PyMOL CGO cylinders between C-alpha atoms (Angstrom):
from pymol import cmd
from pymol.cgo import CYLINDER

trace = [
    CYLINDER, 4.13, -23.62, -24.11, 4.20, -22.92, -20.34, 0.3, 1, 1, 1, 1, 1, 1,
    CYLINDER, 4.20, -22.92, -20.34, 7.90, -22.34, -20.37, 0.3, 1, 1, 1, 1, 1, 1,
    CYLINDER, 7.90, -22.34, -20.37, 7.66, -19.85, -23.24, 0.3, 1, 1, 1, 1, 1, 1,
    CYLINDER, 7.66, -19.85, -23.24, 4.93, -17.87, -21.42, 0.3, 1, 1, 1, 1, 1, 1,
    CYLINDER, 4.93, -17.87, -21.42, 6.97, -17.91, -18.17, 0.3, 1, 1, 1, 1, 1, 1,
    CYLINDER, 6.97, -17.91, -18.17, 10.08, -16.72, -20.04, 0.3, 1, 1, 1, 1, 1, 1,
    CYLINDER, 10.08, -16.72, -20.04, 8.09, -13.95, -21.68, 0.3, 1, 1, 1, 1, 1, 1,
    CYLINDER, 8.09, -13.95, -21.68, 6.63, -12.86, -18.31, 0.3, 1, 1, 1, 1, 1, 1,
    CYLINDER, 6.63, -12.86, -18.31, 10.15, -12.86, -16.82, 0.3, 1, 1, 1, 1, 1, 1,
    CYLINDER, 10.15, -12.86, -16.82, 11.58, -10.77, -19.65, 0.3, 1, 1, 1, 1, 1, 1,
    CYLINDER, 11.58, -10.77, -19.65, 8.61, -8.37, -19.38, 0.3, 1, 1, 1, 1, 1, 1,
    CYLINDER, 8.61, -8.37, -19.38, 9.02, -8.04, -15.62, 0.3, 1, 1, 1, 1, 1, 1,
    CYLINDER, 9.02, -8.04, -15.62, 12.76, -7.36, -16.05, 0.3, 1, 1, 1, 1, 1, 1,
    CYLINDER, 12.76, -7.36, -16.05, 11.96, -4.67, -18.61, 0.3, 1, 1, 1, 1, 1, 1,
    CYLINDER, 11.96, -4.67, -18.61, 9.50, -3.04, -16.31, 0.3, 1, 1, 1, 1, 1, 1,
    CYLINDER, 9.50, -3.04, -16.31, 12.02, -3.16, -13.44, 0.3, 1, 1, 1, 1, 1, 1,
    CYLINDER, 12.02, -3.16, -13.44, 14.75, -1.50, -15.57, 0.3, 1, 1, 1, 1, 1, 1,
    CYLINDER, 14.75, -1.50, -15.57, 12.28, 1.08, -16.79, 0.3, 1, 1, 1, 1, 1, 1,
    CYLINDER, 12.28, 1.08, -16.79, 11.16, 1.92, -13.26, 0.3, 1, 1, 1, 1, 1, 1,
    CYLINDER, 11.16, 1.92, -13.26, 14.80, 2.23, -11.96, 0.3, 1, 1, 1, 1, 1, 1,
    CYLINDER, 14.80, 2.23, -11.96, 15.37, 4.61, -14.86, 0.3, 1, 1, 1, 1, 1, 1,
    CYLINDER, 15.37, 4.61, -14.86, 12.19, 6.70, -14.59, 0.3, 1, 1, 1, 1, 1, 1,
    CYLINDER, 12.19, 6.70, -14.59, 11.34, 6.77, -10.87, 0.3, 1, 1, 1, 1, 1, 1,
    CYLINDER, 11.34, 6.77, -10.87, 14.34, 9.06, -9.96, 0.3, 1, 1, 1, 1, 1, 1,
    CYLINDER, 14.34, 9.06, -9.96, 13.15, 11.34, -12.77, 0.3, 1, 1, 1, 1, 1, 1,
    CYLINDER, 13.15, 11.34, -12.77, 9.66, 11.46, -11.31, 0.3, 1, 1, 1, 1, 1, 1,
    CYLINDER, 9.66, 11.46, -11.31, 11.07, 12.29, -7.96, 0.3, 1, 1, 1, 1, 1, 1,
    CYLINDER, 11.07, 12.29, -7.96, 13.32, 14.98, -9.32, 0.3, 1, 1, 1, 1, 1, 1,
    CYLINDER, 13.32, 14.98, -9.32, 10.32, 16.50, -11.08, 0.3, 1, 1, 1, 1, 1, 1,
    CYLINDER, 10.32, 16.50, -11.08, 8.76, 16.84, -7.64, 0.3, 1, 1, 1, 1, 1, 1,
    CYLINDER, 8.76, 16.84, -7.64, 11.91, 18.54, -6.39, 0.3, 1, 1, 1, 1, 1, 1,
    CYLINDER, 11.91, 18.54, -6.39, 10.45, 22.00, -5.86, 0.3, 1, 1, 1, 1, 1, 1,
    CYLINDER, 10.45, 22.00, -5.86, 10.31, 23.97, -2.63, 0.3, 1, 1, 1, 1, 1, 1,
    CYLINDER, 10.31, 23.97, -2.63, 6.52, 23.40, -2.41, 0.3, 1, 1, 1, 1, 1, 1,
    CYLINDER, 6.52, 23.40, -2.41, 6.79, 19.67, -2.98, 0.3, 1, 1, 1, 1, 1, 1,
    CYLINDER, 6.79, 19.67, -2.98, 9.69, 17.41, -1.84, 0.3, 1, 1, 1, 1, 1, 1,
    CYLINDER, 9.69, 17.41, -1.84, 12.35, 20.09, -1.72, 0.3, 1, 1, 1, 1, 1, 1,
    CYLINDER, 12.35, 20.09, -1.72, 14.90, 21.13, -4.30, 0.3, 1, 1, 1, 1, 1, 1,
    CYLINDER, 14.90, 21.13, -4.30, 17.68, 19.05, -2.59, 0.3, 1, 1, 1, 1, 1, 1,
    CYLINDER, 17.68, 19.05, -2.59, 16.14, 15.95, -4.18, 0.3, 1, 1, 1, 1, 1, 1,
    CYLINDER, 16.14, 15.95, -4.18, 16.47, 17.06, -7.78, 0.3, 1, 1, 1, 1, 1, 1,
    CYLINDER, 16.47, 17.06, -7.78, 20.00, 18.27, -7.86, 0.3, 1, 1, 1, 1, 1, 1,
    CYLINDER, 20.00, 18.27, -7.86, 21.74, 16.88, -10.92, 0.3, 1, 1, 1, 1, 1, 1,
    CYLINDER, 21.74, 16.88, -10.92, 25.31, 15.65, -11.08, 0.3, 1, 1, 1, 1, 1, 1,
    CYLINDER, 25.31, 15.65, -11.08, 27.74, 16.26, -13.98, 0.3, 1, 1, 1, 1, 1, 1,
    CYLINDER, 27.74, 16.26, -13.98, 26.01, 13.60, -16.03, 0.3, 1, 1, 1, 1, 1, 1,
    CYLINDER, 26.01, 13.60, -16.03, 22.53, 15.09, -15.36, 0.3, 1, 1, 1, 1, 1, 1,
    CYLINDER, 22.53, 15.09, -15.36, 21.53, 12.24, -13.07, 0.3, 1, 1, 1, 1, 1, 1,
    CYLINDER, 21.53, 12.24, -13.07, 19.48, 13.16, -10.00, 0.3, 1, 1, 1, 1, 1, 1,
    CYLINDER, 19.48, 13.16, -10.00, 21.75, 11.16, -7.63, 0.3, 1, 1, 1, 1, 1, 1,
    CYLINDER, 21.75, 11.16, -7.63, 19.77, 11.77, -4.45, 0.3, 1, 1, 1, 1, 1, 1,
    CYLINDER, 19.77, 11.77, -4.45, 16.54, 10.70, -6.11, 0.3, 1, 1, 1, 1, 1, 1,
    CYLINDER, 16.54, 10.70, -6.11, 18.35, 7.70, -7.59, 0.3, 1, 1, 1, 1, 1, 1,
    CYLINDER, 18.35, 7.70, -7.59, 19.61, 6.53, -4.21, 0.3, 1, 1, 1, 1, 1, 1,
    CYLINDER, 19.61, 6.53, -4.21, 16.25, 7.15, -2.56, 0.3, 1, 1, 1, 1, 1, 1,
    CYLINDER, 16.25, 7.15, -2.56, 14.72, 4.93, -5.23, 0.3, 1, 1, 1, 1, 1, 1,
    CYLINDER, 14.72, 4.93, -5.23, 17.36, 2.28, -4.62, 0.3, 1, 1, 1, 1, 1, 1,
    CYLINDER, 17.36, 2.28, -4.62, 16.65, 2.37, -0.85, 0.3, 1, 1, 1, 1, 1, 1,
    CYLINDER, 16.65, 2.37, -0.85, 12.94, 2.11, -1.37, 0.3, 1, 1, 1, 1, 1, 1,
    CYLINDER, 12.94, 2.11, -1.37, 13.38, -0.89, -3.65, 0.3, 1, 1, 1, 1, 1, 1,
    CYLINDER, 13.38, -0.89, -3.65, 15.69, -2.60, -1.12, 0.3, 1, 1, 1, 1, 1, 1,
    CYLINDER, 15.69, -2.60, -1.12, 13.11, -2.10, 1.59, 0.3, 1, 1, 1, 1, 1, 1,
    CYLINDER, 13.11, -2.10, 1.59, 10.28, -3.34, -0.58, 0.3, 1, 1, 1, 1, 1, 1,
    CYLINDER, 10.28, -3.34, -0.58, 12.29, -6.43, -1.63, 0.3, 1, 1, 1, 1, 1, 1,
    CYLINDER, 12.29, -6.43, -1.63, 13.04, -7.07, 2.03, 0.3, 1, 1, 1, 1, 1, 1,
    CYLINDER, 13.04, -7.07, 2.03, 9.42, -6.77, 3.03, 0.3, 1, 1, 1, 1, 1, 1,
    CYLINDER, 9.42, -6.77, 3.03, 7.97, -8.82, 0.16, 0.3, 1, 1, 1, 1, 1, 1,
    CYLINDER, 7.97, -8.82, 0.16, 6.91, -12.38, 1.00, 0.3, 1, 1, 1, 1, 1, 1,
    CYLINDER, 6.91, -12.38, 1.00, 7.10, -13.37, -2.63, 0.3, 1, 1, 1, 1, 1, 1,
    CYLINDER, 7.10, -13.37, -2.63, 8.48, -11.85, -5.82, 0.3, 1, 1, 1, 1, 1, 1,
    CYLINDER, 8.48, -11.85, -5.82, 4.97, -11.74, -7.39, 0.3, 1, 1, 1, 1, 1, 1,
    CYLINDER, 4.97, -11.74, -7.39, 3.96, -9.14, -4.77, 0.3, 1, 1, 1, 1, 1, 1,
    CYLINDER, 3.96, -9.14, -4.77, 6.69, -6.80, -6.27, 0.3, 1, 1, 1, 1, 1, 1,
    CYLINDER, 6.69, -6.80, -6.27, 5.25, -7.36, -9.72, 0.3, 1, 1, 1, 1, 1, 1,
    CYLINDER, 5.25, -7.36, -9.72, 1.79, -6.44, -8.46, 0.3, 1, 1, 1, 1, 1, 1,
    CYLINDER, 1.79, -6.44, -8.46, 3.18, -3.39, -6.70, 0.3, 1, 1, 1, 1, 1, 1,
    CYLINDER, 3.18, -3.39, -6.70, 4.94, -2.22, -9.86, 0.3, 1, 1, 1, 1, 1, 1,
    CYLINDER, 4.94, -2.22, -9.86, 1.70, -2.71, -11.78, 0.3, 1, 1, 1, 1, 1, 1,
    CYLINDER, 1.70, -2.71, -11.78, -0.19, -0.67, -9.14, 0.3, 1, 1, 1, 1, 1, 1,
    CYLINDER, -0.19, -0.67, -9.14, 2.45, 2.07, -9.45, 0.3, 1, 1, 1, 1, 1, 1,
    CYLINDER, 2.45, 2.07, -9.45, 2.05, 2.18, -13.22, 0.3, 1, 1, 1, 1, 1, 1,
    CYLINDER, 2.05, 2.18, -13.22, -1.78, 2.27, -12.86, 0.3, 1, 1, 1, 1, 1, 1,
    CYLINDER, -1.78, 2.27, -12.86, -1.45, 5.15, -10.37, 0.3, 1, 1, 1, 1, 1, 1,
    CYLINDER, -1.45, 5.15, -10.37, 0.70, 7.02, -12.87, 0.3, 1, 1, 1, 1, 1, 1,
    CYLINDER, 0.70, 7.02, -12.87, -1.87, 6.38, -15.61, 0.3, 1, 1, 1, 1, 1, 1,
    CYLINDER, -1.87, 6.38, -15.61, -4.61, 7.64, -13.29, 0.3, 1, 1, 1, 1, 1, 1,
    CYLINDER, -4.61, 7.64, -13.29, -2.80, 10.94, -12.69, 0.3, 1, 1, 1, 1, 1, 1,
    CYLINDER, -2.80, 10.94, -12.69, -2.34, 11.34, -16.45, 0.3, 1, 1, 1, 1, 1, 1,
    CYLINDER, -2.34, 11.34, -16.45, -6.07, 10.62, -17.00, 0.3, 1, 1, 1, 1, 1, 1,
    CYLINDER, -6.07, 10.62, -17.00, -7.00, 13.15, -14.34, 0.3, 1, 1, 1, 1, 1, 1,
    CYLINDER, -7.00, 13.15, -14.34, -4.78, 15.68, -16.13, 0.3, 1, 1, 1, 1, 1, 1,
    CYLINDER, -4.78, 15.68, -16.13, -6.43, 14.88, -19.42, 0.3, 1, 1, 1, 1, 1, 1,
    CYLINDER, -6.43, 14.88, -19.42, -9.83, 15.37, -17.94, 0.3, 1, 1, 1, 1, 1, 1,
    CYLINDER, -9.83, 15.37, -17.94, -8.90, 18.81, -16.56, 0.3, 1, 1, 1, 1, 1, 1,
    CYLINDER, -8.90, 18.81, -16.56, -7.25, 19.92, -19.78, 0.3, 1, 1, 1, 1, 1, 1,
    CYLINDER, -7.25, 19.92, -19.78, -10.13, 18.70, -21.91, 0.3, 1, 1, 1, 1, 1, 1,
    CYLINDER, -10.13, 18.70, -21.91, -12.69, 20.30, -19.62, 0.3, 1, 1, 1, 1, 1, 1,
    CYLINDER, -12.69, 20.30, -19.62, -10.85, 23.63, -19.73, 0.3, 1, 1, 1, 1, 1, 1,
    CYLINDER, -10.85, 23.63, -19.73, -10.13, 23.22, -23.41, 0.3, 1, 1, 1, 1, 1, 1,
    CYLINDER, -10.13, 23.22, -23.41, -6.41, 23.82, -22.94, 0.3, 1, 1, 1, 1, 1, 1,
    CYLINDER, -6.41, 23.82, -22.94, -3.37, 22.65, -24.92, 0.3, 1, 1, 1, 1, 1, 1,
    CYLINDER, -3.37, 22.65, -24.92, -5.54, 21.70, -27.91, 0.3, 1, 1, 1, 1, 1, 1,
    CYLINDER, -5.54, 21.70, -27.91, -7.85, 19.30, -26.00, 0.3, 1, 1, 1, 1, 1, 1,
    CYLINDER, -7.85, 19.30, -26.00, -11.54, 19.36, -26.60, 0.3, 1, 1, 1, 1, 1, 1,
    CYLINDER, -11.54, 19.36, -26.60, -14.39, 18.37, -24.27, 0.3, 1, 1, 1, 1, 1, 1,
    CYLINDER, -14.39, 18.37, -24.27, -15.41, 15.71, -26.76, 0.3, 1, 1, 1, 1, 1, 1,
    CYLINDER, -15.41, 15.71, -26.76, -12.20, 13.85, -25.76, 0.3, 1, 1, 1, 1, 1, 1,
    CYLINDER, -12.20, 13.85, -25.76, -13.48, 13.40, -22.19, 0.3, 1, 1, 1, 1, 1, 1,
    CYLINDER, -13.48, 13.40, -22.19, -15.12, 10.08, -23.18, 0.3, 1, 1, 1, 1, 1, 1,
    CYLINDER, -15.12, 10.08, -23.18, -11.63, 8.50, -23.01, 0.3, 1, 1, 1, 1, 1, 1,
    CYLINDER, -11.63, 8.50, -23.01, -11.30, 9.21, -19.31, 0.3, 1, 1, 1, 1, 1, 1,
    CYLINDER, -11.30, 9.21, -19.31, -14.07, 7.06, -17.82, 0.3, 1, 1, 1, 1, 1, 1,
    CYLINDER, -14.07, 7.06, -17.82, -13.33, 4.26, -20.33, 0.3, 1, 1, 1, 1, 1, 1,
    CYLINDER, -13.33, 4.26, -20.33, -9.64, 4.29, -19.36, 0.3, 1, 1, 1, 1, 1, 1,
    CYLINDER, -9.64, 4.29, -19.36, -10.46, 4.44, -15.61, 0.3, 1, 1, 1, 1, 1, 1,
    CYLINDER, -10.46, 4.44, -15.61, -12.71, 1.42, -16.10, 0.3, 1, 1, 1, 1, 1, 1,
    CYLINDER, -12.71, 1.42, -16.10, -9.79, -0.45, -17.70, 0.3, 1, 1, 1, 1, 1, 1,
    CYLINDER, -9.79, -0.45, -17.70, -7.54, 0.49, -14.80, 0.3, 1, 1, 1, 1, 1, 1,
    CYLINDER, -7.54, 0.49, -14.80, -10.16, -0.65, -12.27, 0.3, 1, 1, 1, 1, 1, 1,
    CYLINDER, -10.16, -0.65, -12.27, -10.52, -4.00, -14.02, 0.3, 1, 1, 1, 1, 1, 1,
    CYLINDER, -10.52, -4.00, -14.02, -6.73, -4.50, -14.08, 0.3, 1, 1, 1, 1, 1, 1,
    CYLINDER, -6.73, -4.50, -14.08, -6.50, -3.58, -10.43, 0.3, 1, 1, 1, 1, 1, 1,
    CYLINDER, -6.50, -3.58, -10.43, -8.92, -6.42, -9.48, 0.3, 1, 1, 1, 1, 1, 1,
    CYLINDER, -8.92, -6.42, -9.48, -5.94, -8.75, -9.42, 0.3, 1, 1, 1, 1, 1, 1,
    CYLINDER, -5.94, -8.75, -9.42, -4.32, -6.97, -6.52, 0.3, 1, 1, 1, 1, 1, 1,
    CYLINDER, -4.32, -6.97, -6.52, -4.72, -8.35, -3.02, 0.3, 1, 1, 1, 1, 1, 1,
    CYLINDER, -4.72, -8.35, -3.02, -5.74, -6.11, -0.13, 0.3, 1, 1, 1, 1, 1, 1,
    CYLINDER, -5.74, -6.11, -0.13, -2.24, -6.26, 1.39, 0.3, 1, 1, 1, 1, 1, 1,
    CYLINDER, -2.24, -6.26, 1.39, -0.70, -5.08, -1.88, 0.3, 1, 1, 1, 1, 1, 1,
    CYLINDER, -0.70, -5.08, -1.88, -3.21, -2.20, -2.19, 0.3, 1, 1, 1, 1, 1, 1,
    CYLINDER, -3.21, -2.20, -2.19, -2.36, -1.34, 1.40, 0.3, 1, 1, 1, 1, 1, 1,
    CYLINDER, -2.36, -1.34, 1.40, 1.37, -1.18, 0.69, 0.3, 1, 1, 1, 1, 1, 1,
    CYLINDER, 1.37, -1.18, 0.69, 0.71, 0.96, -2.37, 0.3, 1, 1, 1, 1, 1, 1,
    CYLINDER, 0.71, 0.96, -2.37, -1.54, 3.26, -0.29, 0.3, 1, 1, 1, 1, 1, 1,
    CYLINDER, -1.54, 3.26, -0.29, 1.19, 3.41, 2.37, 0.3, 1, 1, 1, 1, 1, 1,
    CYLINDER, 1.19, 3.41, 2.37, 3.78, 4.42, -0.19, 0.3, 1, 1, 1, 1, 1, 1,
    CYLINDER, 3.78, 4.42, -0.19, 1.50, 7.19, -1.35, 0.3, 1, 1, 1, 1, 1, 1,
    CYLINDER, 1.50, 7.19, -1.35, 0.83, 8.31, 2.18, 0.3, 1, 1, 1, 1, 1, 1,
    CYLINDER, 0.83, 8.31, 2.18, 4.55, 8.30, 2.98, 0.3, 1, 1, 1, 1, 1, 1,
    CYLINDER, 4.55, 8.30, 2.98, 5.15, 10.49, -0.11, 0.3, 1, 1, 1, 1, 1, 1,
    CYLINDER, 5.15, 10.49, -0.11, 2.52, 12.89, 0.97, 0.3, 1, 1, 1, 1, 1, 1,
    CYLINDER, 2.52, 12.89, 0.97, 3.91, 12.91, 4.51, 0.3, 1, 1, 1, 1, 1, 1,
    CYLINDER, 3.91, 12.91, 4.51, 7.41, 13.64, 3.11, 0.3, 1, 1, 1, 1, 1, 1,
    CYLINDER, 7.41, 13.64, 3.11, 5.97, 16.46, 0.99, 0.3, 1, 1, 1, 1, 1, 1,
    CYLINDER, 5.97, 16.46, 0.99, 4.24, 18.02, 3.95, 0.3, 1, 1, 1, 1, 1, 1,
    CYLINDER, 4.24, 18.02, 3.95, 7.36, 17.72, 6.12, 0.3, 1, 1, 1, 1, 1, 1,
    CYLINDER, 7.36, 17.72, 6.12, 9.51, 19.32, 3.44, 0.3, 1, 1, 1, 1, 1, 1,
    CYLINDER, 9.51, 19.32, 3.44, 6.97, 22.13, 3.06, 0.3, 1, 1, 1, 1, 1, 1,
    CYLINDER, 6.97, 22.13, 3.06, 6.91, 22.74, 6.88, 0.3, 1, 1, 1, 1, 1, 1,
    CYLINDER, 6.91, 22.74, 6.88, 10.71, 23.15, 6.89, 0.3, 1, 1, 1, 1, 1, 1,
    CYLINDER, 10.71, 23.15, 6.89, 10.60, 25.80, 4.21, 0.3, 1, 1, 1, 1, 1, 1,
    CYLINDER, 10.60, 25.80, 4.21, 11.14, 29.31, 5.47, 0.3, 1, 1, 1, 1, 1, 1,
    CYLINDER, 11.14, 29.31, 5.47, 8.03, 31.57, 5.42, 0.3, 1, 1, 1, 1, 1, 1,
    CYLINDER, 8.03, 31.57, 5.42, 8.09, 34.13, 2.64, 0.3, 1, 1, 1, 1, 1, 1,
]
cmd.load_cgo(trace, "trace")
């Protein structure tokens, strides 16, 4: 039974990894605006692939793999990344429901604290070092955004 669970966990982790390699460049290219990370990041090639965002993602993964002490740290970091994405979606849901936009109603707000509680419980498995790395990645992204904004010509 242990081998079956381990095999299932490995297949799941592989699926998450492939999904992140596919979606992370798309997230980055969505941030490719002059007020965010700069339009250079989202330029598509002939096959509609944001190559610069893709290679930035590959570089980040190589760095993280190089810095990881154990493969499980990478699994925890990917889980923290997904939970961060869910948190942003929940915050968006809260704003849309509060403003009653896009068909949302205030009565749907009860989902937000319940979902945040689930995220908080899941995040309990992360170690302080892993949370620090995730916070560092977010801080680096914000730093990159601010740098890109400072290089933009004044209008």
